N, C-alpha and C positions, 0 to 999 in steps of 0.2 A: 504493500500499500504505499503510496508516494505521501511527500510530507506537503505540508500548506507551503504556498511561495508567496513572498512579499517581493513586489519589483519597485525599486528605486528608481524614479526620473524626473526630469527638470533641465533647466537649461545649464549652460557651462558655469561652472565657478560658485554654484550655490551652497556646496557645502555636502554634496550626495556621498563622496567617498568617506569623509572625515565620518559622516553619520552611521555608512556601511561598514566600517572598522569599528565603531563604537558596537554594533550590534554583535558584531563577529567576536568582539572581545578581544583581538589582536589586529595587527596593522597589515591587512592584505592588499587593499587598493592603494595605488601611488595617490597621495594627495597632494598636489602643487596649484600654487595662482597661476597655471598655466590653461588656457581652455582646450580641452581636447586632448586630456592627458590619459583620462580612461577611454578607451576605444572599443574595446568587446564587452561582452557581458562577463562579469564576474561572480562568482556562485561562492556561498558560505552558509554554513551552518549556525544557527543561532538557536538561544533558547531562554525562554522568558517564564517564570514561576513554572517549571516543570514542564512547559509544554515546546517542543522542538519544530524547528521550521527553516526554511530556505530562504536565503535573502539573495536578490539580485542587483548588483549596481551595473548601471548603464552609463554610457557615454552621454556628455553633455547635448541637449537636442536644441538646433538651429534650423528649422523646417524650411527656412529658403536658401539654405546654403548649399551648392550644387557640388562642391568640392568632392572628390572620389570617396578618399576617405571618412568626410562627414555622412557621405550617403549610405555608407555602410555601417556608421553609427547608427542612424536612423534604421535601417533593417533589421540590427541586432536589438534594438529598443523596441520594434515592433513586434518581434518576436516575443522579445521577454514580456511585452504585455498581454500578449495571446495566450502565454502561458499560466500567467499570474493568478491566484486568487483575489488579492488585495495590493493594490497599487497604492504606493506613497509618492505624492506630488510633493516636491521641496520646492520652496520659493525663498526669495532674498527678502526677510523682514526689515530689511534697511534700505534697499533699493526701491522696494514698492512695485507695485505691478508693472511689469512691461508687455511690449507686444508680443514677444515670442513667450511669456509666460501665457498670454491669451490664446496662442495658437496652440499651446500645448495642452491646454483647458479644454479646449475644443475637440483635440484629438483623443482625450481622456472620456469626455462626455460619451462620444460617437463610439467608443468600445465596450459600452455596457458594464463595466466592471465596477467593483466596490473600490473607491478612491478616497484616501484620507490626506487632507491637506495639511503640511505643516511648512510654518513661518521660520525660517531659519535665522542664526546670527543675531538673536534677540538675547543680549548678554546681561541687560538690566531690569530689573522687575517693574518698571515703566513702561506700558504699551505706547510705542511709537504709533502716531497717527497713519503712517502708510499701510499698516496692517489690515485698515478696514477698506482700502482698495481691493484686497484678495476677495471679498463677496461677491465683486462681479463676475466672477469665474463661475458661482452657480454649482459648488463642490462643496457647499456646507462652511462652518467654523474653522477657520485654520486654528491649528494647534502651535501655539507659541514654544519655541525650542531653540536651545543652542547646542548643537551638535560638537561643538570645540569645548564647551564649559559642561556639559553634559546635564544640561537644564533642560526640563521636562520630558526627557527621554523614557521616564517609567510610565508617565500617563499616556505617551505617543504609544506604548508598546501594548498597553491596556488596550487602548482603541482599536491598533491592528489586530489584534487576537479575536476581537468580536466579531471578525469577518471570516475566522478560518471556519472551513467547511466540518460538518462532524464526521463525515466519513474518510476525512485526509487521518494519517498517522503522525502524532505528534509524539510519540515514543522514542528514545536514544537507540540507534543503531551501531552496533561495535563490529560488525562484520563487512563494513564496507570496502571494498579493496581500491585503494587510494593509487594511481598510477601517474607518474611524472614523464612527459616527454621532453628530451631535454639534446640540446646540440648546436651547433651552428647557427645563423640567420641562414634563411632559405632553404633548409635542407630538406622541407615540408612537412614539418610538425602540426603546422594548423591544418593544412589540406588532409593529412592523414586522419586526425579528429574528426573533421568532417565528414571524411568517408565513412568512417566507422559508426558515427550517430548517424548517418544520414541526411544531414542538415548542416546549414552555415551557421555552426555555432560559433565559430570564431573569424573573425575578419582576416580573409584571404588576398594579398595584393602583392605585387613583384616588387613593392616598395622595402628596402631591408630596415628590420625594425619597426614592422608594422605593429607585432605583439609586444607591449610593453608591459603590463601585468600579468602575472600569472594566473590563468584563466580556469575555473573549475566548471567540468561538465559533468553531471550527474546524469545516470541512465541506469538501466536495468535489464539483464539478459538472464530468462528463466530465473533461477533462485538466487542469483549474483547481482549483489548492487555494485555499481563502480563509480568512481570519482576519477576523470580523467584530466589530468592537469597539464594546460599548454604553457608552455615557458618561453619567455624573450631568447632569441638567440644569443650565445655569447661571442663577443668578439676578442681581438686581443686589446690588451688596456689601451695600447696610444689609438686605437679607432674608439675609445669610450669618451665622447666630448660632452653631450648632454649631461645636467644634472639628473632629469629625468632615467636616462639610461642607466646611468649608476646606479638609482634605487631598482631597475629592473633588474640589474645583476644579484643584487641581494636579493630581490624577488625570487629569482631562479633557484638561489641556494636555499634559500627558506622554503621552498616546494620540494625541494629534494629531502628537506629536514622530515616533513610532514607526509612525506608518501611512504608507501611500503614497496613498489616496484617503479625503477627508473628505465623507461625505453630510450637506449642512446640513438638518436636518430642520425645516419651518415648519410651525407651525400653521395651516391654511387657514380655519380660523372667526375667527382674530385678525389675521391677515395678517403679515409681517416686522415684527421690533422690533429697538430699537436693541443688545439682547442678541445677536440673531440677527449681527447686522453685525460685533459684535466678535469674535465667535467665529470666522467665516466670515474677518474680517481675520487674525487670527491664523493659521490655517491658510494664507491666500495667503501671507502674510508668509515663512512657513517653506516655502515653496515646495511645497505640498502641491497635487494634483489634487482638482478640487471638483466635487461635483455639489449643485444645489439640487432639495429634494425638497418640495413642499407637500402634506401629509398631509392627511387627513379632508376631502378632495374631494366625499366621497358625502353629507356632510350640509353642504354649502356653499349657500345659497340662490344659483341661476344663472338668467341669462339668455343670449340669444345674445352677449352683450358681455363676460360676467364673465370668461370665460378670457384674452382679450386685453387687458383693462384690469388684470387681476391681473398678468399677464407683464409688462406696462409699468411698473407698480408696483414690480416684483421689478427689472427692468433699472435702475430709476433709484434704488432703494435700494441696491442691490449693483453700483453704478456700476463699481466695481475688480475684478469677476468678469463682465466682458462675454464672456469665454471658456466660463464655465461652463454646461454643459445644466440646462434646468429641466424638470422632471416632475412630473405633476398625478396622484397615487395616492390610494389608501386602505389602510391596514394592514388594517383591520377587514373590507372585503371583498375586498381583494385585489385591486380597481383600478389596472391599469398596474405592479404590484408586478414581473411578469416582465419588463417592459420596464427597469426599473431594474436587475436583473441585467446584462442585455445592456448597457446604459449603461456599468455599472462595468467590463466587458471592455473597450469601445470605448476609455473613457476611461484605462483602463491601458496600452492598446497606443499611444495618445498618448504618454502618460507616459515612455514606454518608447523611444519612436521616436527614430532616428539618420538624420541626412542628410548625406549623403557632401559633403567639401569640395568638390569640384568642382561639384554641383548648388547648395550652398550661395552659393558664388562666382557663379553664373550670375545667381542672384536676386538678389544685391547689385547686380552690376552693371546689370541690367534696372532695378532700382529708382533707380539714380544718374542713368541716363539720363532716366526719367522725372519725376524731381524732383531736382535738385540739391542736395547738402549744403549746410548755411548757410555764411554769411561774415560776418566782422568786421573793419571797418575795412581793406577790400581784401583780408584773408587768407580764402581760402575753405579749410573742414574739405575733406581727403580722405580717401577708405576706399581701404586698398591691398589687405585681404583679410580673410577671415575664416574661422573653423573651429568646429565642434561640439565642445566638449570632454568633454561629459557628458550623461546621462539622469538622470531623476527627480530634478528637472523637467530638460526640455533646456536646456542652457546652452550659450550661444556666446559666443566670443572675437571682436571687431572691430580690427583693427589700423587706427590713423588716424594722421595726421600731429599732430594736437592735439586733447586730449580737451575741452580747455576751449571750443572752436568747436562740438563734436558736442552740440546742444542737444536736451533730453529728448524735446522732439515731434519732432524727426526719427527718433530711435533707436524712437519708437513706431510711425512711419511704416513703418520697416524691419520691424518686428514684424507689423504689418498686411499687408504684402507676404509674409512667410513664412507668417502662416496663411493667405492667399488661395490659396497652394499646394498647402498641406500640411494646413490645418485646425487642427490640433492641439487639437481641441475638449476642453474639460474640464481641461486644463494650464497653468498659466503657463510664460512663457519668460522665462528669464533671460539677460540680456546683460552683457559686461563690456567696457570699451572699454581698449584699452593703444595706447601711442604705441610706434613701430617702436624696436626696441632692448630695450623692456620684456620 
């Protein structure tokens, strides 16, 4: 059952993204005094008095602007409005009513949706005279708030909750699979997500840097709930000039932090780059499950050796990701995109796999019989026993007589033995050595 959806709309720079971040309880949307910073629909989960719902931040609307990016922003906002249960129309309480506000108000009235009007940026107890202008919109009494100062937000949330349909699910959901799509600009991340979702959920243009925020897309297939996160493409530091783009880099790293699985999108026409290895390395170091997806495979010049050579190059470039599956896909034609979703499910199962203590110790004992632990100056390392202590990623604690004697190469040997038995394809495995008594 789906969650209630609240869509935040308004013209540029009225404080939509700041309000969105307050509801989400963390800074997700980029907030800058620059019109057009938020371009796509950005999703987040929010909760108020035990009721969970989805909030959508949309780009600032300028109905008369025919710019290509602005027309895409309008398209994104239209889709968000269509899917919403209640619309939060944010206006600037200091500036007063504008022509753009009137045009957006007309659009919302025609939508037939429930609309809550909020006059933002009122940081004092005194109500400015400009507030009364907003009654002209015919959308009821404007609620006076300050998203920056968190004033009036409780009353605003109480009003929004009134419009939640009874048949919607407002309970917490801990089983959602969070997948971040990461990689360089123009590798095809947004196009791939749009193909999987079957709609234009994120803006796709040939302008590098179109995606600035990390954009959450929620959907369900069968029994599984997913959140796909489209991230800004990461460029080399010397090419990062805009302040907003610097924020985008932080958003991408944050998106990785809050994901379960990272799909590294590699441009098949260019091959893996240093930036690809750096962003994949960040995901690996933070214990995320990883899939390598080579996009644009439909336009790569191929012969009977291209596939094997490309795969070999990837294994050499991403030597630290020997556990990651590799897929060759095309977001444009849909080639093997269905296989990507299957692989995500498989990797997620491995990411959550738990081995019983008895079985794990049988593997350890067998490994020791095949290859004795290292020794130094007549003293040999001994393994007493081990146990799995957590998942996401699988984490094991091994008790030994001396941590200093356990060379990292032997720990890697133990990891290979575990993978030989259980695979763990797509997920890193973490080990912690403890001496007896620790």
